[in-house]
Chimera marker file (.cmm) of the C-alpha trace (Angstrom):
<marker_set name="trace">
<marker id="1" x="-65.084" y="79.790" z="-59.533" r="1" g="1" b="0" radius="0.5"/>
<marker id="2" x="-62.754" y="76.837" z="-59.084" r="1" g="1" b="0" radius="0.5"/>
<marker id="3" x="-61.756" y="75.554" z="-55.685" r="1" g="1" b="0" radius="0.5"/>
<marker id="4" x="-58.202" y="74.825" z="-54.786" r="1" g="1" b="0" radius="0.5"/>
<marker id="5" x="-56.712" y="72.026" z="-56.798" r="1" g="1" b="0" radius="0.5"/>
<marker id="6" x="-57.053" y="68.625" z="-55.087" r="1" g="1" b="0" radius="0.5"/>
<marker id="7" x="-54.094" y="67.725" z="-52.893" r="1" g="1" b="0" radius="0.5"/>
<marker id="8" x="-53.196" y="64.603" z="-54.874" r="1" g="1" b="0" radius="0.5"/>
<marker id="9" x="-52.951" y="66.593" z="-58.139" r="1" g="1" b="0" radius="0.5"/>
<marker id="10" x="-50.915" y="69.325" z="-56.463" r="1" g="1" b="0" radius="0.5"/>
<marker id="11" x="-48.547" y="66.759" z="-54.931" r="1" g="1" b="0" radius="0.5"/>
<marker id="12" x="-48.049" y="64.828" z="-58.181" r="1" g="1" b="0" radius="0.5"/>
<marker id="13" x="-47.560" y="68.038" z="-60.203" r="1" g="1" b="0" radius="0.5"/>
<marker id="14" x="-44.905" y="69.271" z="-57.767" r="1" g="1" b="0" radius="0.5"/>
<marker id="15" x="-43.157" y="65.886" z="-57.781" r="1" g="1" b="0" radius="0.5"/>
<marker id="16" x="-42.938" y="65.776" z="-61.589" r="1" g="1" b="0" radius="0.5"/>
<marker id="17" x="-42.306" y="69.439" z="-62.482" r="1" g="1" b="0" radius="0.5"/>
<marker id="18" x="-40.533" y="70.479" z="-59.267" r="1" g="1" b="0" radius="0.5"/>
<marker id="19" x="-42.764" y="73.565" z="-58.933" r="1" g="1" b="0" radius="0.5"/>
<marker id="20" x="-46.060" y="74.370" z="-57.282" r="1" g="1" b="0" radius="0.5"/>
<marker id="21" x="-49.016" y="74.590" z="-59.636" r="1" g="1" b="0" radius="0.5"/>
<marker id="22" x="-50.676" y="77.082" z="-57.316" r="1" g="1" b="0" radius="0.5"/>
<marker id="23" x="-47.694" y="79.434" z="-57.320" r="1" g="1" b="0" radius="0.5"/>
<marker id="24" x="-48.309" y="80.805" z="-60.804" r="1" g="1" b="0" radius="0.5"/>
<marker id="25" x="-50.444" y="78.446" z="-62.866" r="1" g="1" b="0" radius="0.5"/>
<marker id="26" x="-53.664" y="77.986" z="-60.868" r="1" g="1" b="0" radius="0.5"/>
<marker id="27" x="-56.312" y="80.659" z="-60.562" r="1" g="1" b="0" radius="0.5"/>
<marker id="28" x="-59.346" y="80.212" z="-58.315" r="1" g="1" b="0" radius="0.5"/>
<marker id="29" x="-61.469" y="82.031" z="-60.869" r="1" g="1" b="0" radius="0.5"/>
<marker id="30" x="-60.202" y="80.420" z="-64.094" r="1" g="1" b="0" radius="0.5"/>
<marker id="31" x="-58.386" y="77.197" z="-63.139" r="1" g="1" b="0" radius="0.5"/>
<marker id="32" x="-55.198" y="75.909" z="-64.794" r="1" g="1" b="0" radius="0.5"/>
<marker id="33" x="-53.454" y="78.383" z="-67.102" r="1" g="1" b="0" radius="0.5"/>
<marker id="34" x="-51.997" y="75.887" z="-69.549" r="1" g="1" b="0" radius="0.5"/>
<marker id="35" x="-50.781" y="78.550" z="-71.990" r="1" g="1" b="0" radius="0.5"/>
<marker id="36" x="-48.726" y="80.303" z="-69.296" r="1" g="1" b="0" radius="0.5"/>
<marker id="37" x="-47.417" y="76.916" z="-68.110" r="1" g="1" b="0" radius="0.5"/>
<marker id="38" x="-46.304" y="76.057" z="-71.644" r="1" g="1" b="0" radius="0.5"/>
<marker id="39" x="-44.669" y="79.445" z="-72.196" r="1" g="1" b="0" radius="0.5"/>
<marker id="40" x="-42.803" y="79.535" z="-68.883" r="1" g="1" b="0" radius="0.5"/>
<marker id="41" x="-42.060" y="75.911" z="-68.038" r="1" g="1" b="0" radius="0.5"/>
<marker id="42" x="-42.505" y="73.509" z="-70.952" r="1" g="1" b="0" radius="0.5"/>
<marker id="43" x="-41.427" y="75.899" z="-73.722" r="1" g="1" b="0" radius="0.5"/>
<marker id="44" x="-42.644" y="73.752" z="-76.624" r="1" g="1" b="0" radius="0.5"/>
<marker id="45" x="-40.564" y="74.060" z="-79.765" r="1" g="1" b="0" radius="0.5"/>
<marker id="46" x="-42.026" y="75.533" z="-82.961" r="1" g="1" b="0" radius="0.5"/>
<marker id="47" x="-44.233" y="72.898" z="-84.564" r="1" g="1" b="0" radius="0.5"/>
<marker id="48" x="-44.149" y="70.695" z="-81.459" r="1" g="1" b="0" radius="0.5"/>
<marker id="49" x="-47.288" y="69.999" z="-79.487" r="1" g="1" b="0" radius="0.5"/>
<marker id="50" x="-47.199" y="70.689" z="-75.786" r="1" g="1" b="0" radius="0.5"/>
<marker id="51" x="-47.942" y="67.021" z="-75.181" r="1" g="1" b="0" radius="0.5"/>
<marker id="52" x="-44.859" y="65.966" z="-77.152" r="1" g="1" b="0" radius="0.5"/>
<marker id="53" x="-42.738" y="68.575" z="-75.361" r="1" g="1" b="0" radius="0.5"/>
<marker id="54" x="-43.904" y="67.398" z="-71.937" r="1" g="1" b="0" radius="0.5"/>
<marker id="55" x="-43.309" y="63.764" z="-72.921" r="1" g="1" b="0" radius="0.5"/>
<marker id="56" x="-39.783" y="64.604" z="-74.170" r="1" g="1" b="0" radius="0.5"/>
<marker id="57" x="-38.845" y="66.515" z="-71.003" r="1" g="1" b="0" radius="0.5"/>
<marker id="58" x="-40.853" y="64.826" z="-68.251" r="1" g="1" b="0" radius="0.5"/>
<marker id="59" x="-41.939" y="61.462" z="-69.652" r="1" g="1" b="0" radius="0.5"/>
<marker id="60" x="-45.321" y="59.769" z="-69.543" r="1" g="1" b="0" radius="0.5"/>
<marker id="61" x="-45.871" y="60.805" z="-65.908" r="1" g="1" b="0" radius="0.5"/>
<marker id="62" x="-45.728" y="64.450" z="-66.975" r="1" g="1" b="0" radius="0.5"/>
<marker id="63" x="-48.267" y="63.904" z="-69.741" r="1" g="1" b="0" radius="0.5"/>
<marker id="64" x="-50.486" y="61.929" z="-67.389" r="1" g="1" b="0" radius="0.5"/>
<marker id="65" x="-50.646" y="64.596" z="-64.667" r="1" g="1" b="0" radius="0.5"/>
<marker id="66" x="-51.392" y="67.366" z="-67.188" r="1" g="1" b="0" radius="0.5"/>
<marker id="67" x="-54.246" y="65.310" z="-68.657" r="1" g="1" b="0" radius="0.5"/>
<marker id="68" x="-55.593" y="64.596" z="-65.168" r="1" g="1" b="0" radius="0.5"/>
<marker id="69" x="-55.598" y="68.314" z="-64.403" r="1" g="1" b="0" radius="0.5"/>
<marker id="70" x="-57.250" y="69.172" z="-67.717" r="1" g="1" b="0" radius="0.5"/>
<marker id="71" x="-59.890" y="66.507" z="-67.215" r="1" g="1" b="0" radius="0.5"/>
<marker id="72" x="-60.638" y="67.613" z="-63.671" r="1" g="1" b="0" radius="0.5"/>
<marker id="73" x="-63.963" y="69.482" z="-63.738" r="1" g="1" b="0" radius="0.5"/>
<marker id="74" x="-63.410" y="72.860" z="-65.389" r="1" g="1" b="0" radius="0.5"/>
<marker id="75" x="-59.716" y="72.989" z="-64.573" r="1" g="1" b="0" radius="0.5"/>
<marker id="76" x="-58.458" y="74.801" z="-67.641" r="1" g="1" b="0" radius="0.5"/>
<marker id="77" x="-58.735" y="78.444" z="-68.695" r="1" g="1" b="0" radius="0.5"/>
<marker id="78" x="-58.617" y="77.397" z="-72.323" r="1" g="1" b="0" radius="0.5"/>
<marker id="79" x="-61.807" y="75.518" z="-73.168" r="1" g="1" b="0" radius="0.5"/>
<marker id="80" x="-60.942" y="74.973" z="-76.825" r="1" g="1" b="0" radius="0.5"/>
<marker id="81" x="-57.752" y="75.423" z="-78.845" r="1" g="1" b="0" radius="0.5"/>
<marker id="82" x="-57.364" y="78.875" z="-80.360" r="1" g="1" b="0" radius="0.5"/>
<marker id="83" x="-55.192" y="80.275" z="-83.140" r="1" g="1" b="0" radius="0.5"/>
<marker id="84" x="-51.567" y="79.385" z="-82.585" r="1" g="1" b="0" radius="0.5"/>
<marker id="85" x="-52.220" y="77.025" z="-79.673" r="1" g="1" b="0" radius="0.5"/>
<marker id="86" x="-52.123" y="73.284" z="-80.173" r="1" g="1" b="0" radius="0.5"/>
<marker id="87" x="-53.413" y="71.016" z="-77.451" r="1" g="1" b="0" radius="0.5"/>
<marker id="88" x="-53.542" y="67.237" z="-77.699" r="1" g="1" b="0" radius="0.5"/>
<marker id="89" x="-56.125" y="65.334" z="-75.708" r="1" g="1" b="0" radius="0.5"/>
<marker id="90" x="-55.347" y="61.658" z="-76.237" r="1" g="1" b="0" radius="0.5"/>
<marker id="91" x="-57.178" y="60.080" z="-73.333" r="1" g="1" b="0" radius="0.5"/>
<link id1="1" id2="2" r="1" g="1" b="0" radius="0.2"/>
<link id1="2" id2="3" r="1" g="1" b="0" radius="0.2"/>
<link id1="3" id2="4" r="1" g="1" b="0" radius="0.2"/>
<link id1="4" id2="5" r="1" g="1" b="0" radius="0.2"/>
<link id1="5" id2="6" r="1" g="1" b="0" radius="0.2"/>
<link id1="6" id2="7" r="1" g="1" b="0" radius="0.2"/>
<link id1="7" id2="8" r="1" g="1" b="0" radius="0.2"/>
<link id1="8" id2="9" r="1" g="1" b="0" radius="0.2"/>
<link id1="9" id2="10" r="1" g="1" b="0" radius="0.2"/>
<link id1="10" id2="11" r="1" g="1" b="0" radius="0.2"/>
<link id1="11" id2="12" r="1" g="1" b="0" radius="0.2"/>
<link id1="12" id2="13" r="1" g="1" b="0" radius="0.2"/>
<link id1="13" id2="14" r="1" g="1" b="0" radius="0.2"/>
<link id1="14" id2="15" r="1" g="1" b="0" radius="0.2"/>
<link id1="15" id2="16" r="1" g="1" b="0" radius="0.2"/>
<link id1="16" id2="17" r="1" g="1" b="0" radius="0.2"/>
<link id1="17" id2="18" r="1" g="1" b="0" radius="0.2"/>
<link id1="18" id2="19" r="1" g="1" b="0" radius="0.2"/>
<link id1="19" id2="20" r="1" g="1" b="0" radius="0.2"/>
<link id1="20" id2="21" r="1" g="1" b="0" radius="0.2"/>
<link id1="21" id2="22" r="1" g="1" b="0" radius="0.2"/>
<link id1="22" id2="23" r="1" g="1" b="0" radius="0.2"/>
<link id1="23" id2="24" r="1" g="1" b="0" radius="0.2"/>
<link id1="24" id2="25" r="1" g="1" b="0" radius="0.2"/>
<link id1="25" id2="26" r="1" g="1" b="0" radius="0.2"/>
<link id1="26" id2="27" r="1" g="1" b="0" radius="0.2"/>
<link id1="27" id2="28" r="1" g="1" b="0" radius="0.2"/>
<link id1="28" id2="29" r="1" g="1" b="0" radius="0.2"/>
<link id1="29" id2="30" r="1" g="1" b="0" radius="0.2"/>
<link id1="30" id2="31" r="1" g="1" b="0" radius="0.2"/>
<link id1="31" id2="32" r="1" g="1" b="0" radius="0.2"/>
<link id1="32" id2="33" r="1" g="1" b="0" radius="0.2"/>
<link id1="33" id2="34" r="1" g="1" b="0" radius="0.2"/>
<link id1="34" id2="35" r="1" g="1" b="0" radius="0.2"/>
<link id1="35" id2="36" r="1" g="1" b="0" radius="0.2"/>
<link id1="36" id2="37" r="1" g="1" b="0" radius="0.2"/>
<link id1="37" id2="38" r="1" g="1" b="0" radius="0.2"/>
<link id1="38" id2="39" r="1" g="1" b="0" radius="0.2"/>
<link id1="39" id2="40" r="1" g="1" b="0" radius="0.2"/>
<link id1="40" id2="41" r="1" g="1" b="0" radius="0.2"/>
<link id1="41" id2="42" r="1" g="1" b="0" radius="0.2"/>
<link id1="42" id2="43" r="1" g="1" b="0" radius="0.2"/>
<link id1="43" id2="44" r="1" g="1" b="0" radius="0.2"/>
<link id1="44" id2="45" r="1" g="1" b="0" radius="0.2"/>
<link id1="45" id2="46" r="1" g="1" b="0" radius="0.2"/>
<link id1="46" id2="47" r="1" g="1" b="0" radius="0.2"/>
<link id1="47" id2="48" r="1" g="1" b="0" radius="0.2"/>
<link id1="48" id2="49" r="1" g="1" b="0" radius="0.2"/>
<link id1="49" id2="50" r="1" g="1" b="0" radius="0.2"/>
<link id1="50" id2="51" r="1" g="1" b="0" radius="0.2"/>
<link id1="51" id2="52" r="1" g="1" b="0" radius="0.2"/>
<link id1="52" id2="53" r="1" g="1" b="0" radius="0.2"/>
<link id1="53" id2="54" r="1" g="1" b="0" radius="0.2"/>
<link id1="54" id2="55" r="1" g="1" b="0" radius="0.2"/>
<link id1="55" id2="56" r="1" g="1" b="0" radius="0.2"/>
<link id1="56" id2="57" r="1" g="1" b="0" radius="0.2"/>
<link id1="57" id2="58" r="1" g="1" b="0" radius="0.2"/>
<link id1="58" id2="59" r="1" g="1" b="0" radius="0.2"/>
<link id1="59" id2="60" r="1" g="1" b="0" radius="0.2"/>
<link id1="60" id2="61" r="1" g="1" b="0" radius="0.2"/>
<link id1="61" id2="62" r="1" g="1" b="0" radius="0.2"/>
<link id1="62" id2="63" r="1" g="1" b="0" radius="0.2"/>
<link id1="63" id2="64" r="1" g="1" b="0" radius="0.2"/>
<link id1="64" id2="65" r="1" g="1" b="0" radius="0.2"/>
<link id1="65" id2="66" r="1" g="1" b="0" radius="0.2"/>
<link id1="66" id2="67" r="1" g="1" b="0" radius="0.2"/>
<link id1="67" id2="68" r="1" g="1" b="0" radius="0.2"/>
<link id1="68" id2="69" r="1" g="1" b="0" radius="0.2"/>
<link id1="69" id2="70" r="1" g="1" b="0" radius="0.2"/>
<link id1="70" id2="71" r="1" g="1" b="0" radius="0.2"/>
<link id1="71" id2="72" r="1" g="1" b="0" radius="0.2"/>
<link id1="72" id2="73" r="1" g="1" b="0" radius="0.2"/>
<link id1="73" id2="74" r="1" g="1" b="0" radius="0.2"/>
<link id1="74" id2="75" r="1" g="1" b="0" radius="0.2"/>
<link id1="75" id2="76" r="1" g="1" b="0" radius="0.2"/>
<link id1="76" id2="77" r="1" g="1" b="0" radius="0.2"/>
<link id1="77" id2="78" r="1" g="1" b="0" radius="0.2"/>
<link id1="78" id2="79" r="1" g="1" b="0" radius="0.2"/>
<link id1="79" id2="80" r="1" g="1" b="0" radius="0.2"/>
<link id1="80" id2="81" r="1" g="1" b="0" radius="0.2"/>
<link id1="81" id2="82" r="1" g="1" b="0" radius="0.2"/>
<link id1="82" id2="83" r="1" g="1" b="0" radius="0.2"/>
<link id1="83" id2="84" r="1" g="1" b="0" radius="0.2"/>
<link id1="84" id2="85" r="1" g="1" b="0" radius="0.2"/>
<link id1="85" id2="86" r="1" g="1" b="0" radius="0.2"/>
<link id1="86" id2="87" r="1" g="1" b="0" radius="0.2"/>
<link id1="87" id2="88" r="1" g="1" b="0" radius="0.2"/>
<link id1="88" id2="89" r="1" g="1" b="0" radius="0.2"/>
<link id1="89" id2="90" r="1" g="1" b="0" radius="0.2"/>
<link id1="90" id2="91" r="1" g="1" b="0" radius="0.2"/>
</marker_set>
C-alpha cells in the first residue's frame, strides 16, 4: 500500500501538467499509473517514447517530475516495461 503522494510532488505535478495526479493517476494500493497517464494526457506518438513526448510537450521540468515520481519508493504500478510499453529511465 502506498501513502498519499508527497505534497511537493503533487504540487509540482499540478504546476507542470495542470491536473491533479491524485484525481485519476494515483492509487493508494498501486501508486502512479503511468500507462493511464500516457494514454490520457501525454498521448505519445507511435514509435515515440513517453519521455520524448513529455519533453516535447512539457519540457525538461515535465520529464524531471515524472522521473521523481517513478523514483519515489514504489510509486509506479509498472515495475518493468512490458510488451508495447516503452519507458526511458535516464537518471
